[in-house]
NUPA-410171 format. One record per atom (N, C-alpha, C, O): residue number from 0; chain; atom name; x, y, z. Coordinates in steps of 0.1 Angstrom, whole numbers, plus 5000, padded with zeros to 4 digits. Example, Ala and Ser with C-alpha at 12.3 -4.5 7.8 and 13.67 -1.06 7.14 Angstrom:
residues 2
   i ch at   px   py   pz
   0  A  N 5132 4943 5078
   0  A CA 5123 4955 5078
   0  A  C 5132 4967 5078
   0  A  O 5142 4967 5085
   1  A  N 5128 4978 5071
   1  A CA 5137 4989 5071
   1  A  C 5129 5000 5079
   1  A  O 5134 5011 5080
END
This chain:
residues 199
   i ch at   px   py   pz
   0  A  N 5904 6047 7100
   0  A CA 5907 6054 7113
   0  A  C 5922 6056 7115
   0  A  O 5927 6067 7119
   1  A  N 5930 6045 7112
   1  A CA 5945 6046 7113
   1  A  C 5950 6056 7103
   1  A  O 5960 6063 7106
   2  A  N 5944 6057 7091
   2  A CA 5949 6066 7081
   2  A  C 5947 6081 7086
   2  A  O 5955 6089 7084
   3  A  N 5935 6083 7092
   3  A CA 5932 6097 7097
   3  A  C 5942 6101 7108
   3  A  O 5947 6112 7108
   4  A  N 5944 6091 7117
   4  A CA 5954 6094 7128
   4  A  C 5968 6097 7123
   4  A  O 5975 6106 7127
   5  A  N 5972 6089 7113
   5  A CA 5985 6091 7107
   5  A  C 5986 6104 7100
   5  A  O 5996 6111 7101
   6  A  N 5975 6108 7093
   6  A CA 5975 6121 7086
   6  A  C 5975 6132 7096
   6  A  O 5982 6142 7094
   7  A  N 5968 6131 7107
   7  A CA 5968 6141 7118
   7  A  C 5981 6143 7124
   7  A  O 5986 6154 7127
   8  A  N 5989 6132 7126
   8  A CA 6002 6132 7132
   8  A  C 6012 6140 7123
   8  A  O 6020 6148 7127
   9  A  N 6011 6137 7109
   9  A CA 6019 6143 7100
   9  A  C 6017 6158 7099
   9  A  O 6026 6166 7099
  10  A  N 6004 6162 7100
  10  A CA 6000 6177 7100
  10  A  C 6006 6183 7112
  10  A  O 6011 6194 7112
  11  A  N 6004 6177 7124
  11  A CA 6010 6182 7137
  11  A  C 6025 6184 7136
  11  A  O 6031 6194 7140
  12  A  N 6031 6173 7130
  12  A CA 6046 6174 7129
  12  A  C 6051 6185 7120
  12  A  O 6060 6192 7123
  13  A  N 6043 6188 7109
  13  A CA 6046 6199 7100
  13  A  C 6045 6212 7108
  13  A  O 6054 6221 7106
  14  A  N 6034 6214 7115
  14  A CA 6032 6226 7123
  14  A  C 6043 6228 7133
  14  A  O 6048 6240 7134
  15  A  N 6047 6218 7140
  15  A CA 6058 6219 7150
  15  A  C 6071 6223 7143
  15  A  O 6078 6231 7148
  16  A  N 6074 6216 7132
  16  A CA 6086 6219 7125
  16  A  C 6087 6234 7120
  16  A  O 6097 6240 7122
  17  A  N 6075 6239 7115
  17  A CA 6075 6253 7110
  17  A  C 6076 6262 7122
  17  A  O 6083 6272 7121
  18  A  N 6070 6259 7133
  18  A CA 6070 6267 7145
  18  A  C 6085 6268 7150
  18  A  O 6090 6278 7154
  19  A  N 6091 6256 7151
  19  A CA 6105 6255 7155
  19  A  C 6114 6263 7147
  19  A  O 6123 6270 7151
  20  A  N 6112 6262 7134
  20  A CA 6120 6270 7124
  20  A  C 6119 6285 7126
  20  A  O 6129 6292 7126
  21  A  N 6106 6289 7128
  21  A CA 6104 6304 7130
  21  A  C 6111 6308 7143
  21  A  O 6117 6318 7144
  22  A  N 6110 6300 7154
  22  A CA 6116 6303 7167
  22  A  C 6131 6303 7166
  22  A  O 6137 6312 7171
  23  A  N 6137 6294 7159
  23  A CA 6151 6293 7157
  23  A  C 6156 6305 7149
  23  A  O 6166 6312 7152
  24  A  N 6148 6309 7139
  24  A CA 6152 6321 7130
  24  A  C 6151 6334 7138
  24  A  O 6160 6342 7137
  25  A  N 6141 6335 7147
  25  A CA 6140 6347 7155
  25  A  C 6151 6348 7165
  25  A  O 6157 6358 7167
  26  A  N 6155 6336 7171
  26  A CA 6166 6336 7181
  26  A  C 6179 6339 7175
  26  A  O 6187 6346 7180
  27  A  N 6181 6334 7162
  27  A CA 6193 6336 7155
  27  A  C 6196 6350 7152
  27  A  O 6207 6355 7152
  28  A  N 6185 6358 7150
  28  A CA 6187 6372 7146
  28  A  C 6188 6381 7158
  28  A  O 6189 6393 7157
  29  A  N 6187 6375 7170
  29  A CA 6187 6384 7182
  29  A  C 6200 6385 7189
  29  A  O 6201 6387 7201
  30  A  N 6211 6383 7182
  30  A CA 6224 6384 7187
  30  A  C 6226 6399 7192
  30  A  O 6225 6408 7183
  31  A  N 6229 6401 7205
  31  A CA 6230 6415 7209
  31  A  C 6242 6422 7203
  31  A  O 6253 6416 7203
  32  A  N 6240 6434 7199
  32  A CA 6252 6442 7193
  32  A  C 6259 6449 7205
  32  A  O 6253 6453 7215
  33  A  N 6272 6451 7203
  33  A CA 6280 6458 7213
  33  A  C 6276 6473 7212
  33  A  O 6269 6478 7203
  34  A  N 6279 6480 7223
  34  A CA 6276 6495 7223
  34  A  C 6282 6503 7212
  34  A  O 6276 6512 7207
  35  A  N 6294 6499 7208
  35  A CA 6301 6506 7198
  35  A  C 6300 6499 7184
  35  A  O 6309 6501 7175
  36  A  N 6289 6491 7182
  36  A CA 6288 6483 7170
  36  A  C 6286 6493 7158
  36  A  O 6281 6504 7159
  37  A  N 6290 6488 7146
  37  A CA 6289 6496 7134
  37  A  C 6274 6498 7131
  37  A  O 6266 6489 7131
  38  A  N 6271 6511 7127
  38  A CA 6258 6515 7124
  38  A  C 6255 6516 7109
  38  A  O 6244 6515 7105
  39  A  N 6266 6518 7102
  39  A CA 6264 6519 7087
  39  A  C 6277 6515 7080
  39  A  O 6286 6510 7087
  40  A  N 6277 6516 7067
  40  A CA 6289 6511 7059
  40  A  C 6301 6519 7063
  40  A  O 6312 6513 7062
  41  A  N 6300 6531 7066
  41  A CA 6312 6539 7070
  41  A  C 6318 6534 7082
  41  A  O 6331 6532 7083
  42  A  N 6310 6530 7092
  42  A CA 6315 6524 7104
  42  A  C 6322 6511 7102
  42  A  O 6332 6508 7107
  43  A  N 6315 6503 7093
  43  A CA 6320 6489 7090
  43  A  C 6334 6490 7083
  43  A  O 6343 6483 7086
  44  A  N 6335 6500 7074
  44  A CA 6347 6503 7067
  44  A  C 6358 6506 7076
  44  A  O 6369 6501 7075
  45  A  N 6355 6516 7085
  45  A CA 6365 6520 7095
  45  A  C 6370 6509 7104
  45  A  O 6382 6508 7107
  46  A  N 6360 6501 7109
  46  A CA 6364 6490 7117
  46  A  C 6373 6480 7110
  46  A  O 6382 6474 7116
  47  A  N 6370 6477 7098
  47  A CA 6378 6467 7090
  47  A  C 6392 6473 7087
  47  A  O 6401 6465 7087
  48  A  N 6393 6486 7085
  48  A CA 6406 6492 7084
  48  A  C 6414 6491 7097
  48  A  O 6426 6488 7096
  49  A  N 6408 6492 7108
  49  A CA 6415 6491 7121
  49  A  C 6420 6476 7122
  49  A  O 6431 6474 7127
  50  A  N 6412 6467 7118
  50  A CA 6416 6452 7119
  50  A  C 6428 6449 7110
  50  A  O 6437 6443 7115
  51  A  N 6427 6454 7098
  51  A CA 6438 6450 7088
  51  A  C 6451 6458 7092
  51  A  O 6462 6454 7089
  52  A  N 6449 6470 7098
  52  A CA 6461 6478 7102
  52  A  C 6468 6470 7113
  52  A  O 6480 6470 7113
  53  A  N 6461 6465 7122
  53  A CA 6467 6456 7133
  53  A  C 6473 6444 7126
  53  A  O 6485 6441 7130
  54  A  N 6466 6438 7117
  54  A CA 6472 6426 7110
  54  A  C 6485 6429 7103
  54  A  O 6494 6421 7104
  55  A  N 6486 6440 7096
  55  A CA 6498 6444 7089
  55  A  C 6510 6446 7099
  55  A  O 6521 6441 7096
  56  A  N 6507 6452 7110
  56  A CA 6517 6455 7120
  56  A  C 6522 6442 7127
  56  A  O 6534 6440 7129
  57  A  N 6512 6433 7129
  57  A CA 6516 6420 7135
  57  A  C 6524 6411 7125
  57  A  O 6533 6404 7129
  58  A  N 6520 6412 7113
  58  A CA 6527 6404 7102
  58  A  C 6542 6409 7101
  58  A  O 6551 6402 7099
  59  A  N 6543 6423 7102
  59  A CA 6557 6428 7101
  59  A  C 6566 6423 7112
  59  A  O 6578 6422 7110
  60  A  N 6560 6420 7123
  60  A CA 6568 6414 7134
  60  A  C 6571 6399 7132
  60  A  O 6581 6394 7137
  61  A  N 6562 6392 7125
  61  A CA 6563 6378 7124
  61  A  C 6572 6374 7112
  61  A  O 6578 6363 7112
  62  A  N 6572 6382 7101
  62  A CA 6579 6378 7089
  62  A  C 6594 6376 7091
  62  A  O 6600 6367 7086
  63  A  N 6601 6384 7099
  63  A CA 6616 6382 7101
  63  A  C 6619 6368 7107
  63  A  O 6628 6361 7103
  64  A  N 6610 6363 7116
  64  A CA 6612 6349 7122
  64  A  C 6609 6339 7111
  64  A  O 6617 6329 7110
  65  A  N 6600 6341 7102
  65  A CA 6597 6332 7091
  65  A  C 6609 6331 7082
  65  A  O 6613 6320 7077
  66  A  N 6614 6343 7079
  66  A CA 6626 6344 7070
  66  A  C 6638 6336 7076
  66  A  O 6645 6329 7069
  67  A  N 6640 6338 7089
  67  A CA 6651 6332 7096
  67  A  C 6650 6317 7096
  67  A  O 6660 6310 7095
  68  A  N 6638 6312 7097
  68  A CA 6635 6297 7097
  68  A  C 6635 6291 7084
  68  A  O 6636 6278 7083
  69  A  N 6634 6299 7073
  69  A CA 6634 6293 7059
  69  A  C 6648 6290 7055
  69  A  O 6657 6296 7060
  70  A  N 6650 6279 7047
  70  A CA 6663 6276 7042
  70  A  C 6665 6278 7027
  70  A  O 6676 6281 7023
  71  A  N 6654 6278 7019
  71  A CA 6655 6280 7005
  71  A  C 6658 6295 7002
  71  A  O 6651 6304 7007
  72  A  N 6668 6298 6995
  72  A CA 6672 6312 6992
  72  A  C 6661 6320 6985
  72  A  O 6659 6332 6989
  73  A  N 6654 6314 6976
  73  A CA 6643 6322 6969
  73  A  C 6632 6325 6979
  73  A  O 6626 6336 6978
  74  A  N 6629 6316 6988
  74  A CA 6619 6318 6998
  74  A  C 6623 6329 7008
  74  A  O 6615 6338 7011
  75  A  N 6636 6328 7012
  75  A CA 6641 6338 7021
  75  A  C 6640 6352 7015
  75  A  O 6636 6362 7022
  76  A  N 6643 6353 7002
  76  A CA 6643 6366 6995
  76  A  C 6628 6371 6994
  76  A  O 6625 6383 6996
  77  A  N 6619 6362 6991
  77  A CA 6605 6365 6989
  77  A  C 6599 6371 7002
  77  A  O 6592 6380 7002
  78  A  N 6603 6364 7013
  78  A CA 6598 6369 7026
  78  A  C 6604 6382 7030
  78  A  O 6597 6391 7035
  79  A  N 6617 6384 7027
  79  A CA 6623 6397 7030
  79  A  C 6617 6408 7022
  79  A  O 6615 6419 7027
  80  A  N 6615 6406 7009
  80  A CA 6608 6416 7000
  80  A  C 6594 6419 7005
  80  A  O 6590 6431 7005
  81  A  N 6587 6409 7009
  81  A CA 6573 6411 7014
  81  A  C 6573 6419 7027
  81  A  O 6563 6426 7030
  82  A  N 6583 6417 7035
  82  A CA 6584 6424 7048
  82  A  C 6584 6439 7045
  82  A  O 6577 6447 7051
  83  A  N 6592 6443 7035
  83  A CA 6593 6458 7031
  83  A  C 6579 6462 7026
  83  A  O 6575 6473 7029
  84  A  N 6573 6454 7018
  84  A CA 6560 6457 7013
  84  A  C 6549 6459 7024
  84  A  O 6541 6468 7024
  85  A  N 6550 6450 7034
  85  A CA 6541 6450 7045
  85  A  C 6542 6463 7053
  85  A  O 6532 6469 7057
  86  A  N 6554 6468 7055
  86  A CA 6556 6481 7061
  86  A  C 6550 6492 7053
  86  A  O 6544 6501 7059
  87  A  N 6551 6491 7040
  87  A CA 6544 6501 7031
  87  A  C 6529 6500 7032
  87  A  O 6522 6510 7031
  88  A  N 6524 6487 7033
  88  A CA 6510 6485 7034
  88  A  C 6504 6493 7047
  88  A  O 6493 6499 7046
  89  A  N 6511 6492 7058
  89  A CA 6507 6499 7070
  89  A  C 6507 6514 7068
  89  A  O 6498 6521 7072
  90  A  N 6517 6519 7060
  90  A CA 6517 6533 7057
  90  A  C 6506 6538 7049
  90  A  O 6500 6548 7051
  91  A  N 6502 6529 7039
  91  A CA 6491 6532 7030
  91  A  C 6478 6533 7039
  91  A  O 6469 6541 7036
  92  A  N 6477 6523 7048
  92  A CA 6465 6523 7057
  92  A  C 6464 6536 7065
  92  A  O 6453 6542 7067
  93  A  N 6476 6541 7069
  93  A CA 6476 6554 7076
  93  A  C 6471 6565 7067
  93  A  O 6465 6574 7072
  94  A  N 6475 6564 7054
  94  A CA 6470 6573 7044
  94  A  C 6455 6573 7043
  94  A  O 6448 6583 7041
  95  A  N 6449 6561 7044
  95  A CA 6434 6559 7044
  95  A  C 6428 6566 7055
  95  A  O 6418 6573 7054
  96  A  N 6433 6564 7067
  96  A CA 6428 6570 7079
  96  A  C 6428 6585 7078
  96  A  O 6419 6592 7081
  97  A  N 6440 6590 7073
  97  A CA 6441 6605 7071
  97  A  C 6431 6610 7061
  97  A  O 6425 6621 7063
  98  A  N 6429 6603 7050
  98  A CA 6419 6607 7040
  98  A  C 6405 6607 7046
  98  A  O 6396 6615 7042
  99  A  N 6402 6598 7056
  99  A CA 6389 6598 7062
  99  A  C 6388 6608 7074
  99  A  O 6378 6609 7080
 100  A  N 6399 6615 7076
 100  A CA 6400 6624 7087
 100  A  C 6399 6617 7101
 100  A  O 6392 6622 7110
 101  A  N 6405 6606 7102
 101  A CA 6404 6598 7114
 101  A  C 6418 6594 7118
 101  A  O 6428 6594 7110
 102  A  N 6420 6592 7131
 102  A CA 6433 6588 7137
 102  A  C 6435 6574 7133
 102  A  O 6426 6565 7135
 103  A  N 6447 6570 7129
 103  A CA 6451 6557 7126
 103  A  C 6451 6548 7139
 103  A  O 6458 6551 7148
 104  A  N 6442 6538 7139
 104  A CA 6441 6530 7151
 104  A  C 6441 6515 7147
 104  A  O 6436 6511 7136
 105  A  N 6447 6507 7155
 105  A CA 6447 6493 7153
 105  A  C 6438 6486 7163
 105  A  O 6438 6489 7175
 106  A  N 6430 6476 7158
 106  A CA 6422 6468 7166
 106  A  C 6425 6454 7164
 106  A  O 6426 6449 7152
 107  A  N 6428 6446 7174
 107  A CA 6433 6432 7173
 107  A  C 6424 6424 7163
 107  A  O 6412 6424 7164
 108  A  N 6431 6418 7154
 108  A CA 6425 6410 7143
 108  A  C 6427 6395 7147
 108  A  O 6437 6390 7146
 109  A  N 6416 6389 7152
 109  A CA 6417 6375 7157
 109  A  C 6420 6366 7146
 109  A  O 6427 6356 7148
 110  A  N 6415 6369 7134
 110  A CA 6418 6360 7122
 110  A  C 6433 6360 7119
 110  A  O 6439 6349 7118
 111  A  N 6439 6371 7119
 111  A CA 6454 6372 7116
 111  A  C 6462 6365 7128
 111  A  O 6471 6359 7125
 112  A  N 6457 6368 7140
 112  A CA 6464 6362 7151
 112  A  C 6464 6347 7150
 112  A  O 6474 6340 7153
 113  A  N 6453 6341 7146
 113  A CA 6452 6327 7145
 113  A  C 6461 6321 7134
 113  A  O 6467 6311 7135
 114  A  N 6462 6329 7122
 114  A CA 6470 6324 7111
 114  A  C 6485 6325 7115
 114  A  O 6493 6316 7112
 115  A  N 6489 6336 7122
 115  A CA 6503 6337 7127
 115  A  C 6506 6326 7137
 115  A  O 6518 6321 7137
 116  A  N 6497 6323 7146
 116  A CA 6499 6312 7156
 116  A  C 6502 6299 7149
 116  A  O 6510 6291 7153
 117  A  N 6494 6297 7138
 117  A CA 6495 6284 7130
 117  A  C 6509 6284 7124
 117  A  O 6516 6273 7124
 118  A  N 6513 6295 7118
 118  A CA 6527 6296 7112
 118  A  C 6538 6293 7122
 118  A  O 6547 6286 7119
 119  A  N 6536 6298 7134
 119  A CA 6546 6296 7145
 119  A  C 6547 6281 7149
 119  A  O 6557 6276 7151
 120  A  N 6535 6275 7149
 120  A CA 6534 6261 7153
 120  A  C 6542 6252 7142
 120  A  O 6549 6243 7146
 121  A  N 6540 6256 7130
 121  A CA 6546 6248 7119
 121  A  C 6561 6249 7120
 121  A  O 6568 6239 7119
 122  A  N 6567 6261 7124
 122  A CA 6581 6262 7125
 122  A  C 6586 6255 7137
 122  A  O 6598 6250 7137
 123  A  N 6578 6254 7148
 123  A CA 6582 6246 7160
 123  A  C 6581 6231 7158
 123  A  O 6589 6224 7164
 124  A  N 6572 6227 7150
 124  A CA 6569 6212 7149
 124  A  C 6576 6205 7137
 124  A  O 6576 6193 7136
 125  A  N 6583 6213 7128
 125  A CA 6589 6207 7117
 125  A  C 6604 6210 7117
 125  A  O 6608 6222 7119
 126  A  N 6613 6200 7114
 126  A CA 6627 6203 7114
 126  A  C 6631 6212 7102
 126  A  O 6624 6211 7092
 127  A  N 6642 6219 7104
 127  A CA 6646 6228 7093
 127  A  C 6649 6220 7080
 127  A  O 6654 6209 7080
 128  A  N 6646 6226 7069
 128  A CA 6648 6220 7056
 128  A  C 6636 6222 7047
 128  A  O 6628 6231 7049
 129  A  N 6635 6214 7036
 129  A CA 6625 6216 7026
 129  A  C 6611 6214 7031
 129  A  O 6602 6221 7026
 130  A  N 6609 6205 7040
 130  A CA 6595 6203 7045
 130  A  C 6591 6215 7053
 130  A  O 6579 6219 7052
 131  A  N 6600 6220 7062
 131  A CA 6596 6232 7069
 131  A  C 6593 6244 7060
 131  A  O 6584 6251 7061
 132  A  N 6602 6245 7049
 132  A CA 6600 6256 7039
 132  A  C 6586 6254 7033
 132  A  O 6579 6264 7031
 133  A  N 6582 6242 7029
 133  A CA 6569 6239 7024
 133  A  C 6558 6244 7033
 133  A  O 6548 6249 7029
 134  A  N 6560 6241 7046
 134  A CA 6550 6245 7057
 134  A  C 6550 6260 7058
 134  A  O 6539 6265 7060
 135  A  N 6561 6267 7057
 135  A CA 6561 6281 7058
 135  A  C 6554 6287 7047
 135  A  O 6546 6297 7048
 136  A  N 6556 6282 7035
 136  A CA 6548 6287 7023
 136  A  C 6533 6285 7025
 136  A  O 6525 6294 7022
 137  A  N 6529 6273 7030
 137  A CA 6515 6271 7032
 137  A  C 6509 6281 7042
 137  A  O 6499 6287 7040
 138  A  N 6517 6284 7053
 138  A CA 6512 6293 7063
 138  A  C 6512 6307 7057
 138  A  O 6502 6315 7059
 139  A  N 6522 6311 7049
 139  A CA 6523 6324 7043
 139  A  C 6511 6326 7033
 139  A  O 6506 6337 7032
 140  A  N 6508 6316 7026
 140  A CA 6497 6317 7016
 140  A  C 6484 6319 7022
 140  A  O 6475 6325 7017
 141  A  N 6482 6312 7034
 141  A CA 6469 6314 7041
 141  A  C 6468 6329 7045
 141  A  O 6457 6335 7045
 142  A  N 6479 6335 7050
 142  A CA 6479 6349 7053
 142  A  C 6476 6357 7041
 142  A  O 6467 6366 7042
 143  A  N 6482 6354 7030
 143  A CA 6480 6362 7017
 143  A  C 6465 6361 7013
 143  A  O 6459 6371 7009
 144  A  N 6460 6349 7014
 144  A CA 6446 6347 7010
 144  A  C 6436 6356 7018
 144  A  O 6427 6361 7014
 145  A  N 6439 6356 7031
 145  A CA 6431 6364 7041
 145  A  C 6432 6379 7037
 145  A  O 6422 6386 7036
 146  A  N 6445 6383 7034
 146  A CA 6447 6397 7031
 146  A  C 6440 6401 7017
 146  A  O 6435 6411 7016
 147  A  N 6441 6392 7008
 147  A CA 6435 6394 6995
 147  A  C 6420 6396 6996
 147  A  O 6414 6405 6990
 148  A  N 6414 6387 7004
 148  A CA 6399 6388 7007
 148  A  C 6396 6401 7014
 148  A  O 6386 6408 7010
 149  A  N 6404 6405 7024
 149  A CA 6401 6417 7031
 149  A  C 6403 6430 7023
 149  A  O 6394 6438 7023
 150  A  N 6414 6431 7015
 150  A CA 6417 6443 7007
 150  A  C 6407 6443 6996
 150  A  O 6403 6454 6992
 151  A  N 6402 6432 6990
 151  A CA 6392 6432 6980
 151  A  C 6379 6438 6985
 151  A  O 6372 6446 6978
 152  A  N 6375 6433 6997
 152  A CA 6363 6438 7003
 152  A  C 6364 6453 7007
 152  A  O 6355 6461 7004
 153  A  N 6375 6457 7012
 153  A CA 6377 6471 7016
 153  A  C 6377 6480 7003
 153  A  O 6371 6491 7004
 154  A  N 6383 6475 6993
 154  A CA 6383 6483 6980
 154  A  C 6368 6485 6975
 154  A  O 6364 6495 6970
 155  A  N 6360 6474 6976
 155  A CA 6346 6475 6972
 155  A  C 6338 6485 6981
 155  A  O 6330 6493 6975
 156  A  N 6341 6485 6994
 156  A CA 6335 6495 7003
 156  A  C 6339 6509 6999
 156  A  O 6331 6518 6997
 157  A  N 6352 6511 6997
 157  A CA 6357 6524 6993
 157  A  C 6351 6530 6980
 157  A  O 6348 6541 6979
 158  A  N 6349 6521 6971
 158  A CA 6343 6524 6958
 158  A  C 6329 6529 6960
 158  A  O 6325 6540 6955
 159  A  N 6321 6522 6967
 159  A CA 6307 6526 6970
 159  A  C 6306 6539 6978
 159  A  O 6298 6547 6976
 160  A  N 6316 6540 6988
 160  A CA 6316 6552 6996
 160  A  C 6322 6564 6990
 160  A  O 6323 6575 6996
 161  A  N 6327 6562 6977
 161  A CA 6334 6573 6970
 161  A  C 6346 6578 6977
 161  A  O 6349 6590 6976
 162  A  N 6353 6569 6983
 162  A CA 6366 6573 6990
 162  A  C 6377 6570 6980
 162  A  O 6384 6560 6981
 163  A  N 6380 6579 6971
 163  A CA 6389 6577 6960
 163  A  C 6403 6575 6965
 163  A  O 6410 6566 6959
 164  A  N 6408 6583 6974
 164  A CA 6422 6581 6979
 164  A  C 6424 6568 6986
 164  A  O 6434 6561 6983
 165  A  N 6414 6564 6994
 165  A CA 6415 6551 7000
 165  A  C 6415 6539 6990
 165  A  O 6422 6530 6991
 166  A  N 6406 6541 6980
 166  A CA 6405 6531 6969
 166  A  C 6419 6529 6963
 166  A  O 6423 6517 6960
 167  A  N 6425 6540 6960
 167  A CA 6438 6539 6953
 167  A  C 6448 6532 6962
 167  A  O 6455 6523 6957
 168  A  N 6449 6535 6974
 168  A CA 6458 6528 6984
 168  A  C 6455 6513 6985
 168  A  O 6464 6505 6984
 169  A  N 6442 6510 6986
 169  A CA 6438 6496 6988
 169  A  C 6440 6487 6976
 169  A  O 6444 6476 6977
 170  A  N 6438 6493 6964
 170  A CA 6440 6485 6952
 170  A  C 6455 6483 6950
 170  A  O 6459 6472 6945
 171  A  N 6463 6492 6953
 171  A CA 6478 6490 6952
 171  A  C 6483 6479 6961
 171  A  O 6490 6470 6956
 172  A  N 6478 6479 6973
 172  A CA 6481 6468 6982
 172  A  C 6476 6455 6978
 172  A  O 6482 6445 6979
 173  A  N 6463 6455 6973
 173  A CA 6457 6443 6968
 173  A  C 6466 6436 6957
 173  A  O 6467 6424 6957
 174  A  N 6470 6444 6948
 174  A CA 6479 6439 6937
 174  A  C 6492 6433 6943
 174  A  O 6496 6422 6938
 175  A  N 6498 6439 6952
 175  A CA 6510 6434 6958
 175  A  C 6508 6421 6966
 175  A  O 6516 6411 6965
 176  A  N 6496 6420 6972
 176  A CA 6493 6407 6980
 176  A  C 6491 6396 6970
 176  A  O 6496 6385 6972
 177  A  N 6484 6399 6959
 177  A CA 6482 6388 6948
 177  A  C 6496 6384 6942
 177  A  O 6498 6372 6940
 178  A  N 6504 6394 6940
 178  A CA 6517 6391 6934
 178  A  C 6526 6382 6943
 178  A  O 6533 6373 6939
 179  A  N 6525 6385 6956
 179  A CA 6533 6377 6966
 179  A  C 6527 6363 6966
 179  A  O 6535 6353 6967
 180  A  N 6514 6361 6966
 180  A CA 6508 6348 6966
 180  A  C 6513 6340 6954
 180  A  O 6516 6328 6955
 181  A  N 6513 6346 6942
 181  A CA 6517 6340 6930
 181  A  C 6532 6336 6931
 181  A  O 6535 6325 6926
 182  A  N 6540 6344 6936
 182  A CA 6554 6341 6938
 182  A  C 6556 6329 6947
 182  A  O 6564 6321 6944
 183  A  N 6549 6329 6958
 183  A CA 6550 6317 6967
 183  A  C 6546 6304 6960
 183  A  O 6553 6294 6962
 184  A  N 6536 6305 6952
 184  A CA 6532 6293 6944
 184  A  C 6543 6289 6935
 184  A  O 6546 6277 6934
 185  A  N 6549 6298 6928
 185  A CA 6560 6295 6919
 185  A  C 6572 6288 6926
 185  A  O 6578 6279 6921
 186  A  N 6575 6294 6937
 186  A CA 6587 6289 6945
 186  A  C 6584 6274 6949
 186  A  O 6592 6265 6949
 187  A  N 6571 6272 6954
 187  A CA 6567 6258 6958
 187  A  C 6567 6249 6947
 187  A  O 6572 6237 6948
 188  A  N 6562 6253 6935
 188  A CA 6560 6244 6924
 188  A  C 6574 6242 6917
 188  A  O 6576 6231 6911
 189  A  N 6583 6251 6917
 189  A CA 6595 6250 6910
 189  A  C 6603 6238 6914
 189  A  O 6607 6230 6905
 190  A  N 6605 6236 6927
 190  A CA 6613 6224 6931
 190  A  C 6611 6222 6946
 190  A  O 6615 6211 6951
 191  A  N 6606 6231 6953
 191  A CA 6606 6230 6968
 191  A  C 6597 6218 6973
 191  A  O 6601 6210 6981
 192  A  N 6585 6217 6967
 192  A CA 6576 6206 6971
 192  A  C 6583 6192 6967
 192  A  O 6581 6182 6975
 193  A  N 6590 6192 6956
 193  A CA 6596 6179 6952
 193  A  C 6607 6176 6962
 193  A  O 6609 6164 6965
 194  A  N 6615 6186 6966
 194  A CA 6626 6183 6976
 194  A  C 6620 6178 6989
 194  A  O 6625 6169 6995
 195  A  N 6608 6184 6992
 195  A CA 6602 6180 7005
 195  A  C 6598 6165 7005
 195  A  O 6598 6158 7015
 196  A  N 6594 6160 6993
 196  A CA 6590 6145 6992
 196  A  C 6602 6137 6994
 196  A  O 6602 6126 7001
 197  A  N 6614 6141 6989
 197  A CA 6626 6133 6990
 197  A  C 6634 6135 7003
 197  A  O 6644 6128 7005
 198  A  N 6630 6144 7011
 198  A CA 6638 6148 7022
 198  A  C 6638 6137 7033
 198  A  O 6644 6138 7044
END
């Protein structure tokens, strides 16, 4: 008798669990879309271009402050060089919009805003010197990794959509973002992180 009751309870528990899972799955997929939500890959591509266009413009404003707060000469130079590249990245994105016969528009990128806010906090919370420089590199590399992921995805979209001009622009920028990230790693590894330990 007890065995039958236990078995019945287990069966009921399984049914409830499956029902709950189905209900949760249905609710999870019912996130309402905005009126201007992307309808196809072309729309998604264009929206992502607007995001990264805003991100590049915001980064161009943030980099001079990072450069001013850095003390290591190699780091200062790397940030200054990347500022010029960042301005070029924005121009390339304008070229993408032109190739798509669309007006270049920037849409606030919350991810980039968060990364830049974190970088600002690092500069405010750490005294000038090697430790702050190490923090600036960490913040800058987070930005680079975000940009590498974004440009890699956009290049994949451009390839599928057969947007050859956009693909050329995006791949050029992707290479520069990777190079910048590698340079920052070299600067940190060369002696900056060691200085930060002894500071």
